[in-house]
C-alpha positions as CSV (number, residue, x, y, z in Angstrom):
1,M,198.1,-24.1,40.0
2,I,200.1,-20.9,39.3
3,V,198.5,-17.5,39.6
4,S,200.2,-14.4,38.3
5,V,199.2,-11.0,39.6
6,A,200.0,-8.5,36.9
7,S,199.3,-4.9,35.9
8,G,199.8,-2.7,33.0
9,K,201.6,0.0,35.1
10,G,203.3,0.4,38.4
11,G,201.5,1.6,41.5
12,A,198.2,0.0,40.6
13,G,198.2,-2.3,43.7
14,K,199.7,-5.4,42.3
15,T,202.0,-6.3,45.2
16,T,199.2,-5.3,47.7
17,L,196.9,-7.8,46.0
18,A,199.6,-10.5,45.7
19,A,200.6,-10.3,49.4
20,S,196.9,-10.4,50.6
21,L,196.0,-13.3,48.2
22,I,199.0,-15.3,49.6
23,S,197.9,-14.5,53.2
24,V,194.4,-16.0,52.7
25,W,195.5,-19.0,50.6
26,D,194.3,-22.0,52.6
27,A,196.5,-24.6,51.0
28,P,200.3,-25.0,50.5
29,V,201.5,-22.1,48.4
30,A,204.7,-20.6,47.2
31,A,205.1,-16.8,47.2
32,V,207.1,-15.7,44.2
33,D,208.5,-12.2,43.5
34,L,209.4,-12.0,39.9
35,D,209.6,-8.2,39.9
36,V,213.4,-8.7,40.1
37,E,214.3,-5.1,39.3
38,E,212.4,-3.8,42.3
39,P,211.4,-6.7,44.5
40,N,209.3,-5.7,47.5
41,L,207.0,-8.6,48.3
42,H,209.3,-9.6,51.1
43,L,208.5,-6.3,52.9
44,F,205.0,-7.5,53.5
45,L,205.4,-11.2,53.9
46,R,208.7,-11.0,55.9
47,P,210.1,-14.5,54.9
48,E,212.8,-16.2,56.8
49,V,215.5,-16.3,54.1
50,S,217.3,-19.6,54.0
51,A,219.5,-19.2,51.0
52,E,220.8,-16.6,48.5
53,E,222.5,-17.9,45.4
54,T,224.3,-15.8,42.8
55,V,223.0,-16.4,39.3
56,F,225.2,-16.2,36.2
57,M,224.5,-16.2,32.5
58,E,226.8,-17.7,29.9
59,I,228.7,-15.2,27.7
60,P,231.5,-15.6,25.1
61,V,235.1,-15.0,26.1
62,L,237.5,-14.3,23.2
63,D,240.9,-15.9,22.7
64,E,242.4,-13.4,20.3
65,A,245.3,-15.8,19.4
66,K,242.8,-18.3,17.9
67,C,240.5,-15.7,16.2
68,T,240.8,-15.5,12.4
69,R,238.3,-12.6,12.1
70,C,236.0,-14.6,9.9
71,G,233.0,-12.8,11.2
72,A,230.7,-15.8,11.7
73,C,230.0,-14.9,15.3
74,V,229.1,-11.3,14.3
75,E,226.8,-12.5,11.6
76,I,224.8,-14.8,13.8
77,C,224.4,-12.4,16.7
78,R,221.1,-10.5,16.4
79,F,221.8,-8.5,19.5
80,K,225.1,-6.8,18.4
81,A,227.0,-8.3,21.3
82,L,229.9,-8.9,18.9
83,A,231.2,-6.4,16.4
84,M,234.1,-6.3,14.0
85,L,236.0,-3.0,14.0
86,G,238.6,-3.2,11.3
87,E,240.6,-6.3,12.1
88,T,239.5,-6.3,15.8
89,L,236.7,-8.4,17.2
90,L,234.9,-6.6,20.0
91,P,232.7,-8.5,22.5
92,F,230.0,-6.5,24.3
93,P,229.1,-8.8,27.2
94,E,226.4,-6.5,28.6
95,M,224.4,-6.9,25.4
96,C,224.7,-10.7,25.2
97,H,221.5,-12.7,25.6
98,G,223.3,-16.0,26.3
99,C,221.9,-17.9,23.3
100,G,225.3,-19.6,22.6
101,G,225.0,-19.2,18.9
102,C,228.5,-17.5,18.5
103,L,230.1,-20.4,20.4
104,A,228.5,-22.9,18.1
105,V,229.5,-21.3,14.8
106,C,233.1,-20.3,15.6
107,P,235.2,-22.6,13.4
108,E,238.4,-22.0,15.4
109,K,236.8,-22.3,18.9
110,A,238.2,-18.8,19.6
111,L,235.1,-18.2,21.8
112,S,234.7,-20.1,25.0
113,P,232.0,-20.0,27.7
114,G,232.4,-17.4,30.3
115,K,229.8,-15.9,32.7
116,R,228.2,-12.6,33.7
117,E,226.6,-12.1,37.1
118,L,222.8,-11.5,36.7
119,G,221.8,-11.1,40.3
120,V,220.6,-13.2,43.3
121,L,218.1,-16.0,43.7
122,V,216.5,-15.9,47.2
123,R,214.7,-18.7,48.9
124,G,212.9,-18.7,52.3
125,K,210.0,-19.7,54.3
126,I,206.7,-17.9,55.3
127,Q,204.9,-19.8,58.0
128,G,205.7,-23.1,56.5
129,N,205.2,-22.0,52.9
130,E,207.9,-21.4,50.4
131,F,209.2,-18.0,49.2
132,F,211.1,-17.4,46.0
133,A,212.5,-14.1,44.7
134,G,215.1,-12.7,42.3
135,R,217.1,-9.5,42.9
136,L,218.8,-8.1,39.8
137,R,222.3,-6.9,39.9
138,V,222.6,-3.1,39.9
139,G,223.5,-2.1,36.3
140,E,222.2,-5.4,34.8
141,A,219.9,-4.6,31.9
142,M,218.2,-8.0,31.3
143,S,215.9,-9.4,33.9
144,P,214.3,-12.4,32.0
145,P,217.4,-14.7,32.4
146,L,217.3,-14.3,36.2
147,M,213.5,-14.6,36.2
148,R,213.8,-18.0,34.4
149,E,216.2,-19.2,37.1
150,V,213.6,-18.3,39.8
151,K,210.9,-20.1,37.8
152,R,213.1,-23.2,37.5
153,S,213.5,-23.3,41.2
154,L,209.7,-22.9,41.6
155,A,209.1,-25.7,39.1
156,A,211.4,-28.0,40.9
157,W,209.7,-27.3,44.2
158,L,206.2,-27.8,42.7
159,E,207.4,-31.1,41.2
160,G,208.8,-32.2,44.5
161,R,205.5,-31.6,46.1
162,V,203.6,-34.0,43.9
163,S,204.0,-37.0,46.3
164,L,203.0,-34.7,49.3
165,G,199.9,-33.3,47.6
166,A,199.1,-30.4,45.4
167,A,200.7,-27.0,45.9
168,D,200.0,-23.7,44.3
169,A,202.1,-20.6,43.6
170,V,201.2,-16.9,43.5
171,I,203.5,-14.7,41.4
172,D,204.0,-11.0,41.9
173,A,204.8,-10.1,38.3
174,P,206.7,-7.0,37.0
175,P,204.5,-4.1,35.9
176,G,204.0,-3.3,32.3
177,V,203.8,-5.4,29.2
178,S,207.4,-5.8,28.1
179,C,209.5,-8.9,28.0
180,P,209.8,-9.3,31.9
181,A,206.0,-9.2,32.3
182,V,205.5,-11.7,29.5
183,C,208.2,-13.9,31.0
184,A,206.4,-13.8,34.4
185,V,202.9,-14.7,33.2
186,M,203.4,-17.1,30.3
187,D,203.4,-20.3,32.4
188,S,200.5,-19.3,34.6
189,D,197.2,-21.1,34.9
190,Y,195.5,-17.8,35.7
191,I,196.4,-14.1,35.1
192,L,194.9,-11.6,37.6
193,L,195.1,-8.1,36.2
194,V,195.0,-5.2,38.7
195,T,194.1,-1.7,37.5
196,E,193.1,1.7,38.9
197,P,190.3,3.7,37.3
198,T,192.3,6.6,35.9
199,P,192.9,7.4,32.2
200,F,196.5,6.2,32.4
201,G,195.4,3.1,34.4
202,L,192.8,2.2,31.8
203,Y,195.1,2.7,28.9
204,D,197.9,0.5,30.4
205,F,195.2,-2.0,31.6
206,S,194.1,-2.4,28.0
207,L,197.6,-2.9,26.8
208,A,198.1,-5.7,29.4
209,F,194.9,-7.4,28.3
210,E,196.0,-7.2,24.7
211,A,199.5,-8.5,25.5
212,F,198.5,-11.4,27.7
213,S,195.3,-12.6,25.8
214,P,197.3,-14.6,23.1
215,F,198.4,-17.0,25.9
216,G,194.8,-18.2,26.1
217,K,194.8,-18.3,29.9
218,P,191.8,-17.4,32.0
219,M,192.0,-13.9,33.2
220,G,190.2,-11.7,35.6
221,A,190.3,-8.1,36.8
222,V,190.5,-6.3,40.2
223,I,189.8,-2.6,40.2
224,N,191.7,-0.9,42.9
225,R,190.6,2.5,44.3
226,S,187.3,1.8,42.5
227,D,185.5,4.7,44.0
228,I,187.4,7.3,42.0
229,A,185.8,6.7,38.6
230,G,185.4,3.0,37.7
231,A,182.8,3.2,34.9
232,P,185.3,3.2,31.9
233,V,187.1,0.2,33.3
234,R,183.9,-1.6,33.9
235,E,182.8,-0.9,30.3
236,F,186.1,-2.2,29.0
237,C,185.8,-5.4,31.0
238,R,182.2,-5.9,29.8
239,D,183.1,-5.3,26.2
240,H,185.9,-7.9,26.4
241,N,184.2,-10.5,28.5
242,L,186.7,-10.0,31.3
243,P,185.2,-10.9,34.7
244,I,185.7,-8.3,37.5
245,L,186.6,-10.4,40.6
246,A,186.5,-7.4,43.0
247,E,186.3,-3.7,43.3
248,I,188.4,-2.3,46.2
249,P,187.6,1.4,47.2
250,F,190.3,3.7,48.6
251,D,190.8,3.2,52.3
252,R,193.2,5.5,54.2
253,A,193.8,2.8,56.8
254,V,195.0,0.4,54.1
255,A,197.3,3.1,52.7
256,E,198.8,3.8,56.1
257,G,199.2,0.1,56.7
258,Y,200.9,-0.3,53.3
259,A,203.4,2.4,54.3
260,R,204.2,0.3,57.4
261,G,204.6,-2.9,55.5
262,R,201.3,-4.4,56.6
263,I,199.2,-6.7,54.5
264,A,195.9,-5.2,53.4
265,A,193.9,-8.3,54.4
266,D,195.2,-7.9,57.9
267,V,194.2,-4.2,58.1
268,R,190.5,-4.6,57.3
269,F,188.5,-7.8,58.2
270,S,186.0,-6.9,55.4
271,L,188.9,-6.9,52.9
272,R,190.1,-10.3,54.0
273,K,186.7,-11.7,52.9
274,T,187.2,-9.9,49.6
275,F,190.5,-11.6,49.0
276,E,189.1,-14.9,50.0
277,D,186.4,-14.4,47.4
278,I,189.1,-13.6,44.8
279,R,190.9,-16.8,45.7
280,D,187.8,-18.9,45.3
281,A,186.9,-17.3,42.0
282,V,190.4,-17.9,40.6
283,R,190.3,-21.6,41.7
284,S,186.9,-22.0,40.1
285,A,188.0,-20.4,36.8
286,V,191.1,-22.6,36.6
287,L,189.1,-25.7,37.4
288,D,186.5,-24.8,34.7
289,A,189.4,-24.2,32.2
290,Q,191.0,-27.6,33.0
291,Q,187.7,-29.4,32.7
292,G,187.0,-27.7,29.4
293,G,190.4,-28.7,28.1
294,Q,189.8,-32.3,29.0
295,A,186.4,-32.3,27.3
296,C,188.0,-30.9,24.1
297,V,190.6,-33.7,24.2
298,K,187.9,-36.4,24.6
């Protein structure tokens, strides 16, 4: 089972919830930080890093002696990573999405595979469990290719666990609803949306619900700092049949603990029970969805 913790905006409490959910997970679990632009899950979980691997993406390299300036590569590229300026072909590697189309259509094989550094894939251990994270190279604009490499490593680990028994994964997704957020949640079995009851929080929460609903995954909501003004968020969830798994009021001790890199579930015993309840609700929803899918097949 893969659970993604997502939010429509930054600062809603996504990483706080992900770290606490991982800490109360009473089965083998992989902690995955897919917020590769600003990864910070490690600050709370403190993994023992065992490996860091530089990740590259394939880009075209031009051999000007072979190029006939036919323009086939320029025509196929929808991301303007290749342009013809007069009689000169100009590659823009930072704009390349690595699809390989230009390499396939070049009749003279003037373009050959090269590589661009995306960032680093990090692996480690947290009290016997696995830790995966990506760290995007400074200046790199595209995070989804690095995120896919992290997800491939996760998938390989989950597959390798089959003979040892089931294992789960909890993903700390990037904030927002753009391509990185979609890339993070699309393979999940459950999407846990975190919001705060402010006008901006509700607006971005509604965008996240709209963006992720087409995947047809079970979803639930957690309202952070719920004592501020939670009524509009509750109304939205009620109108869209979105279950609220927990409401967490503001707690200064938790905020101070966060500033020191402490997991919220370890700061307040009562909160630990809240996160355990969230865990159990997620498992139940995924099981119901799987049983419903099996019934439809039959």
